[in-house]
Structure formats: structure tokens, C-alpha cells
C-alpha positions, 0 to 999 in steps of 0.5 A: 500500500502506498503512502497516499493510499494509507493517507486516504484510508486514514482520512476516510476512517477519520471522516467515518468516525466524525460522522458517528460522533456527530450522529451520537451528539445529535441523538443526545441533544434530541434526547436532552431536548425532549427531556427538557420539554417533559420536565417543563410540562411536569413543572407546569402541571404541578403548578396548576395542581397546586393552584387547584388544591388551594382553590379546593381549600377555599371552596371547602372553607366557603362551604363549611364556614361561610355557608355553615354546612356541617360536612363536605364530601368528595361528591359535594357539588361545591367541590366536585369539579375542582377535585375532578380537575386535580385528578385529571392533572395528576393523571397527566403528571404521572404520564409525563413523569413516566415519559421523562423516565423512559427518555432517560430522566431521573426522579430527582431531576423532576424535583429540582427547580 
């Protein structure tokens, strides 16, 4: 094998290696991007759930204190819609958390803000 053939093979091998590295880096960047979006969605859904939980507390207070009712149950008309909203948000949060973990994320990453 001549010197020029050896150099051509070396350059070709370098190009193949570079392409592999670029592809791997692109795949990782896409994975990190997807994980970032999922984490943001989880944080937003958790914030919405917190707000609905606070609203639920206000609704229960209104029924018990301001309206003078003795009890409030899960099926009480005054709180049913809010409870349904919280349950739906919880379902969405669990779905997004599972997708985040499947993409390679860790539970502790979701708890950091």
C-alpha cells in the first residue's frame, strides 16, 4: 500500500468516525431536548395542581364556614369539579413523569427547580 493510499484510508476512517460522533451528539441533544420539554410540562402541571388544591381549600372553607354546612364530601357539588380537575392533572403528571423516565430522566431531576 502506498503512502497516499494509507493517507486516504486514514482520512476516510477519520471522516467515518466524525460522522458517528456527530450522529451520537445529535441523538443526545434530541434526547436532552425532549427531556427538557417533559420536565417543563411536569413543572407546569404541578403548578396548576397546586393552584387547584388551594382553590379546593377555599371552596371547602366557603362551604363549611361561610355557608355553615356541617360536612363536605368528595361528591359535594361545591367541590366536585375542582377535585375532578386535580385528578385529571395528576393523571397527566404521572404520564409525563413516566415519559421523562423512559427518555432517560431521573426522579430527582423532576424535583429540582
